[in-house]
VOGU-3710 file (C-alpha; in Angstrom, 3 decimals, decimal comma):
1> mkrtaplsva> 15,281/-9,115/3,606  15,716/-7,138/0,426  15,056/-8,203/-3,123  17,947/-9,060/-5,384  20,218/-6,041/-5,323  20,004/-3,761/-8,354  22,798/-3,940/-10,858  25,328/-1,511/-9,475  27,075/1,250/-11,355  30,341/-0,542/-10,610
11> vavslaagvl> 29,095/-3,667/-12,376  27,964/-1,552/-15,302  31,446/-0,046/-15,549  32,953/-3,519/-15,468  30,715/-4,398/-18,395  32,368/-1,607/-20,348  35,676/-3,320/-19,709  34,277/-6,562/-21,067  33,880/-8,415/-17,732  30,898/-9,004/-18,343
21> saagsasard> 4,654/-12,404/-26,734  2,458/-10,174/-24,857  0,413/-6,997/-25,034  1,824/-3,763/-23,636  0,818/-2,692/-20,165  -1,348/0,275/-19,316  0,449/3,588/-19,371  0,595/5,970/-16,431  -1,934/8,197/-18,182  -4,218/5,223/-18,842
31> laanphadrg> -4,016/4,271/-15,175  -4,880/7,812/-14,165  -7,970/7,713/-16,368  -8,904/4,171/-15,336  -7,265/3,218/-12,034  -8,430/-0,385/-12,386  -6,542/-0,895/-15,675  -3,822/-3,547/-15,335  -4,050/-3,036/-11,584  -2,047/-6,165/-10,832
41> lygtktpyap> 1,086/-4,961/-12,618  2,199/-2,433/-9,997  1,962/-4,358/-6,704  1,917/-2,227/-3,574  2,905/0,804/-5,674  -0,524/0,746/-7,331  -2,179/4,185/-7,108  -5,308/4,285/-4,996  -8,863/3,785/-6,213  -11,981/3,381/-4,007
51> qerpntyqkp> -13,367/-0,130/-4,310  -17,113/0,515/-4,021  -19,599/2,977/-5,467  -21,216/5,264/-2,881  -24,779/4,349/-3,873  -24,249/0,678/-2,966  -23,541/1,078/0,760  -26,026/-0,509/3,165  -28,198/1,789/5,234  -27,770/1,444/9,002
61> pkgfspvfte> -30,527/-0,274/10,996  -33,501/1,928/11,749  -32,866/4,450/14,494  -29,056/4,416/14,201  -26,962/7,402/13,162  -23,183/7,922/12,967  -21,494/9,385/16,048  -17,794/8,741/15,376  -15,392/7,658/12,646  -11,776/6,475/12,658
71> nvarhgsram> -9,306/5,223/10,121  -5,867/3,774/9,507  -4,443/4,862/6,164  -1,237/4,264/4,271  0,497/7,321/2,881  -0,431/8,181/-0,681  1,548/7,770/-3,894  5,120/8,911/-3,548  8,526/9,171/-5,141  10,775/6,119/-4,945
81> snsgdgdavl> 13,010/5,914/-1,876  16,296/6,562/-3,664  17,976/6,740/-7,051  19,635/3,314/-6,873  17,505/1,510/-9,442  17,545/4,444/-11,819  21,292/4,921/-11,530  21,861/1,220/-12,213  19,620/1,184/-15,273  21,202/4,356/-16,665
91> avlgvarerg> 24,705/2,995/-16,154  24,012/-0,123/-18,217  22,228/1,917/-20,869  25,251/4,195/-21,020  27,627/1,312/-21,631  25,341/-0,086/-24,323  25,044/3,314/-25,971  28,826/3,654/-26,163  28,972/0,279/-27,877  26,150/1,112/-30,291
101> altdlgtelg> 24,217/-1,781/-28,791  20,839/-0,162/-28,087  17,761/-1,159/-30,065  15,393/1,564/-31,231  13,308/0,915/-28,112  16,408/0,945/-25,944  17,403/4,404/-27,159  14,116/5,787/-25,828  14,503/4,436/-22,306  17,359/6,539/-20,918
111> pkvqslldaa> 15,698/9,966/-21,232  12,535/8,677/-19,608  14,437/7,161/-16,681  16,345/10,411/-16,264  13,095/12,372/-16,287  11,719/10,110/-13,568  14,854/10,528/-11,451  14,854/14,291/-11,925  11,227/14,501/-10,809  11,873/12,333/-7,756
121> aalgygnlsa> 14,936/14,341/-6,781  13,072/17,639/-7,149  10,194/16,330/-5,050  12,494/14,623/-2,564  13,068/10,887/-2,586  10,355/9,110/-0,643  8,140/12,171/-0,413  4,424/12,350/-1,163  3,632/13,177/-4,775  0,871/15,401/-6,109
131> rgaqehreta> -1,048/12,277/-6,996  -0,641/10,987/-3,435  -1,956/14,226/-1,974  -4,934/14,111/-4,306  -5,670/10,515/-3,294  -6,048/11,574/0,325  -7,942/14,781/-0,399  -10,510/12,881/-2,437  -10,806/10,111/0,165  -11,542/12,759/2,805
141> lrleqrlpsl> -14,216/14,376/0,651  -15,891/11,019/0,095  -15,809/10,400/3,846  -17,722/13,629/4,434  -20,191/12,776/1,710  -20,851/9,367/3,279  -21,383/10,744/6,777  -22,840/14,259/6,424  -24,793/14,135/9,681  -21,673/13,119/11,633
151> fetieaehep> -19,715/16,102/10,404  -22,657/18,393/11,119  -22,579/17,115/14,703  -18,793/17,489/14,948  -19,156/21,131/13,921  -22,181/21,840/16,114  -20,693/20,206/19,213  -17,130/21,344/18,539  -15,842/17,793/18,745  -12,094/17,368/18,163
161> vvvktsgvar> -10,701/15,612/15,099  -7,515/13,877/16,260  -4,681/13,206/13,788  -1,839/10,738/14,408  1,068/9,868/12,120  4,238/7,804/12,035  6,236/11,026/11,911  7,689/10,141/8,493  7,395/13,048/6,071  5,139/11,278/3,545
171> avasanaftg> 2,752/10,172/6,299  2,597/13,688/7,755  2,016/15,138/4,279  -0,747/12,574/3,704  -2,405/13,623/6,962  -2,243/17,257/5,917  -3,698/16,460/2,486  -6,517/14,463/4,073  -7,434/17,165/6,574  -7,140/19,714/3,782
181> gltagepela> -9,762/17,710/1,939  -11,995/17,761/5,011  -11,776/21,512/5,381  -12,297/22,042/1,649  -15,613/20,261/2,048  -16,451/21,703/5,480  -14,463/24,895/6,201  -15,813/25,091/9,750  -13,815/21,980/10,637  -10,573/23,933/10,416
191> glikapvtdk> -10,605/24,971/14,050  -11,506/21,477/15,246  -8,728/19,505/13,522  -5,831/19,019/15,891  -2,216/19,292/14,787  -0,762/15,891/13,833  1,004/14,057/16,642  3,661/11,413/16,118  3,111/7,945/17,575  5,786/5,560/16,320
201> nllyfhkqpq> 4,784/2,724/18,638  1,326/2,801/17,061  2,083/3,724/13,450  5,699/2,690/12,843  5,772/-0,349/15,084  7,784/-2,513/12,714  10,875/-0,397/13,427  10,507/-0,143/17,215  12,713/-1,951/19,787  9,816/-4,013/21,157
211> nadyqayvas> 9,611/-5,737/17,769  13,268/-6,741/17,535  12,158/-10,338/16,942  10,351/-9,263/13,803  13,363/-7,289/12,607  15,537/-10,375/13,146  13,039/-12,457/11,169  13,256/-10,138/8,152  17,034/-9,925/8,363  18,027/-13,532/8,956
221> dpdlaavlae> 15,228/-16,073/9,277  16,412/-19,181/7,389  12,936/-20,261/6,321  12,227/-16,809/4,903  15,551/-16,699/3,061  15,017/-20,184/1,657  11,506/-19,655/0,334  12,327/-16,312/-1,304  15,439/-17,812/-2,873  13,317/-20,670/-4,213
231> idadprtaea> 10,787/-18,262/-5,682  13,464/-16,063/-7,250  15,139/-19,142/-8,753  12,038/-20,063/-10,727  13,108/-20,330/-14,399  10,475/-17,755/-15,308  12,551/-15,070/-13,578  15,459/-15,591/-15,961  13,071/-15,941/-18,907  11,392/-12,624/-18,125
241> adhvvarlfh> 14,743/-10,914/-17,626  16,060/-12,285/-20,928  12,967/-10,992/-22,689  13,372/-7,539/-21,132  17,020/-7,115/-22,154  16,468/-8,632/-25,614  14,026/-5,844/-26,436  16,486/-3,123/-25,371  19,949/-4,379/-26,414  21,487/-6,067/-29,435
251> ddftatltap> 22,438/-9,706/-29,040  26,186/-9,128/-28,876  25,820/-6,850/-25,870  23,241/-9,073/-24,206  25,728/-11,929/-24,429  28,169/-9,977/-22,233  25,635/-9,785/-19,415  25,648/-12,659/-16,969  22,311/-14,203/-16,058  22,309/-12,548/-12,582
261> arvsfarsly> 23,143/-9,193/-14,194  20,180/-9,514/-16,551  17,852/-10,307/-13,659  19,184/-7,386/-11,626  18,772/-5,009/-14,538  15,224/-6,198/-15,279  14,163/-5,989/-11,649  15,575/-2,474/-11,330  13,708/-1,476/-14,458  10,525/-2,978/-13,022
271> qlysaapdls> 10,940/-0,914/-9,850  11,031/2,230/-11,985  8,128/1,007/-14,120  5,964/0,473/-11,034  6,984/3,807/-9,496  6,215/5,897/-12,589  2,397/6,097/-12,190  2,851/7,531/-8,687  4,771/10,444/-10,234  2,414/10,963/-13,166
281> veapdadlsr> 1,995/14,666/-12,317  5,659/15,477/-11,707  6,952/13,366/-14,618  4,175/12,972/-17,198  6,709/12,141/-19,899  8,298/9,324/-17,864  5,806/6,617/-18,774  7,788/3,351/-18,828  4,969/1,034/-19,846  6,416/0,394/-23,311
291> fltardaqwf> 9,608/-1,064/-21,890  8,075/-4,046/-20,105  5,405/-6,249/-21,600  2,408/-7,008/-19,402  3,580/-10,602/-19,044  7,045/-9,608/-17,837  5,696/-6,900/-15,534  3,272/-9,339/-13,963  6,054/-11,782/-13,188  8,177/-9,145/-11,479
301> aylddaeefy> 5,099/-7,903/-9,634  4,645/-11,456/-8,369  8,232/-11,562/-7,105  7,650/-8,330/-5,199  4,322/-9,598/-3,880  6,015/-12,763/-2,628  8,421/-10,680/-0,557  5,581/-8,573/0,822  3,513/-11,681/1,603  6,287/-13,388/3,563
311> qkgpafsgrt> 7,722/-10,279/5,217  4,541/-8,364/6,138  1,525/-10,511/5,336  0,123/-13,918/6,331  3,498/-15,595/5,653  4,046/-19,113/7,000  1,251/-21,278/8,362  1,610/-21,659/12,128  3,722/-18,519/12,598  2,464/-15,074/13,586
321> ityrmagvll> 5,748/-13,136/13,626  4,768/-10,945/10,679  1,457/-9,685/12,029  0,997/-10,169/15,772  2,765/-6,831/16,354  -0,217/-5,112/14,701  -2,217/-5,880/17,851  -1,299/-2,443/19,162  -3,166/-0,876/16,240  -6,202/-3,127/16,556
331> ddllaqaeak> -6,249/-2,351/20,282  -6,338/1,355/19,488  -9,184/1,017/17,002  -11,262/-0,782/19,608  -10,237/1,549/22,415  -11,150/4,699/20,513  -14,574/3,314/19,564  -15,184/2,170/23,143  -14,094/5,537/24,548  -16,620/7,310/22,360
341> asgssrngav> -19,370/4,840/23,288  -18,649/5,123/27,002  -18,593/8,904/26,933  -14,966/9,119/28,071  -13,956/10,733/24,757  -15,483/13,674/22,927  -13,530/13,024/19,743  -15,599/13,142/16,602  -12,920/11,399/14,536  -9,478/9,823/14,941
351> lrfthaeeie> -7,342/9,746/11,797  -4,119/7,714/11,540  -1,510/7,805/8,757  1,069/5,082/8,404  2,813/2,696/5,988  2,431/-0,614/4,152  4,499/-2,227/6,917  1,592/-1,533/9,265  -1,392/-1,958/6,915  -0,361/-5,417/5,703
361> plaalmglpg> 0,121/-6,927/9,200  -3,126/-5,349/10,401  -4,987/-6,838/7,446  -3,562/-10,272/8,260  -4,314/-9,952/11,984  -7,910/-8,934/11,278  -8,394/-11,549/8,573  -9,372/-9,017/5,938  -10,144/-10,247/2,408  -7,042/-11,492/0,644
371> stepaepgrp> -5,079/-11,806/3,900  -6,587/-14,923/5,426  -4,424/-17,659/3,929  -0,828/-18,299/5,007  1,454/-20,493/2,917  1,636/-24,154/3,818  5,007/-25,915/4,238  6,476/-27,052/0,942  3,959/-25,010/-1,035  5,374/-21,529/-1,637
381> ysyrnnpwrg> 3,060/-18,588/-2,164  1,957/-18,093/-5,754  -0,822/-16,323/-7,596  -2,369/-19,707/-8,314  -2,636/-20,918/-4,717  -3,221/-17,752/-2,721  -5,461/-14,652/-3,160  -2,995/-12,202/-1,544  -2,168/-9,323/-3,908  -0,270/-6,198/-2,957
391> advapmaani> -2,436/-4,068/-5,231  -5,535/-5,070/-3,242  -4,164/-5,395/0,290  -1,986/-2,292/0,467  -2,029/-0,020/-2,581  -0,962/3,561/-2,109  -3,349/5,344/0,312  -4,877/2,016/1,399  -7,254/2,552/4,287  -9,337/0,785/6,907
401> qwdlyanaps> -12,217/2,800/8,329  -14,561/2,088/11,219  -17,776/4,095/11,546  -19,546/4,013/14,916  -23,338/4,307/14,954  -25,648/4,768/17,967  -29,372/4,633/18,515  -31,452/6,694/20,931  -33,800/4,288/22,784  -37,276/5,729/23,320
411> dggpatylvr> -37,391/4,314/26,851  -34,357/6,317/27,891  -32,173/3,231/28,336  -28,523/2,932/27,311  -27,683/3,348/23,667  -26,552/0,489/21,472  -23,432/0,991/19,378  -22,774/-0,582/16,002  -19,631/-0,558/13,850  -19,349/-0,716/10,068
421> mlyneeetaf> -15,952/-1,341/8,457  -14,778/-0,101/5,073  -11,580/-1,480/3,543  -10,367/0,751/0,733  -13,871/2,230/0,921  -15,592/-1,116/0,345  -18,021/-2,406/2,979  -16,179/-5,354/4,459  -17,192/-8,055/6,887  -15,178/-8,686/10,010
431> kasckpvatg> -13,709/-12,181/10,317  -16,066/-15,141/10,444  -15,971/-15,469/14,249  -17,625/-12,038/14,471  -21,412/-12,127/14,061  -23,191/-9,173/12,426  -26,485/-7,852/13,759  -28,284/-9,721/10,962  -27,278/-12,164/8,249  -25,600/-10,297/5,433
441> ssfydlnelk> -25,417/-7,053/7,392  -22,283/-4,913/7,398  -23,063/-3,706/10,937  -21,700/-5,302/14,120  -22,442/-4,635/17,765  -19,407/-3,023/19,368  -19,534/-5,492/22,268  -19,496/-8,356/19,760  -16,365/-6,952/18,156  -14,691/-6,668/21,535
451> rclghg> -15,496/-10,353/22,081  -14,609/-11,781/18,687  -11,456/-9,741/18,217  -10,121/-10,986/21,523  -10,516/-7,831/23,585  -13,685/-8,386/25,586
//
């Protein structure tokens, strides 16, 4: 199910025929300097920032050292998928300009939208941006810095580094940026990193035939349609839209816009607003933060988060349609760790690059922070009753990492294997049914994870 369709160019043309108090948000440059600034205003388009300082990680239990690492990562910041929202916004601005109906603020918007569209077109709609590539390069460098002895072993033992992607261009480019970061830090890895292989069943599962039931849910489930319609119909949607257009257009022009047209225009503008920080390198002059107040942006971010929550996240209590398909990815995480522990794999690392449509269901399936609470009947998802936030669950370049540690028993017995999980580079506990090796520890016995995650 898609959000309310953007105001079309055709509607804007029909307008020409007559048919028809809050602080400003952080700018793209501000967000680049401080990635935590107004983080909640951009939803799942939020640029990436690691969520823990390196000097706060727990040390592994005595005698344990890292022997393997694996991840699942969303592609990095990117251009918007198409020009639809920008074209719609420009069309309405054009009609208003012809009528002399733009406010001083409104006259500034068109050139910035055009700059954003030009940058996206030059890059290629949907493609990884320079910021997205940098997100993955820096994440890779931090990975090496966290696990220096592992990468020394990978080099010394010539262990392969396996790379898997969805096959979509931005995921492949993210993989290449990440491995480029690895080799920048450790040039000797270059010959050990395997060429990316495409695995759509693993990393683009939401689009595969075996998940036709999920696709039908998104397209036509009546409960989903009803709850999103109820959320969109909240009076605050129209109020926010009215506030957006009132700042850009004179009253006489605003009066020619129907209420649905105002909402469509405002939501299209919000899509551009939230996409702009991801293109901060390609379009540094396309900062749209002045055109939506923080209050209005937060409301439209909530509407987008509601769609993400019900379409890809915990969704409805008692239903698993949105996330059970991520079992294939959880299976692979466990299988790769087990293969290394059993000696059936020599891989030093397995790196996977995918999309929000896979990260969000995996987070819900694993019960990661923010993804543990579905919505109860008659109580739609809201920021007041649920902790799920797109900016935290699946920002650009979101990642889940498992590090495998082993000891070397002095008596020559079998080694013990422990796993530590990082979620967006923050040490994160597995779900409550999984017991760590000690109270408060971030380390879990691999056999315990196989048991508690339903695979042992």
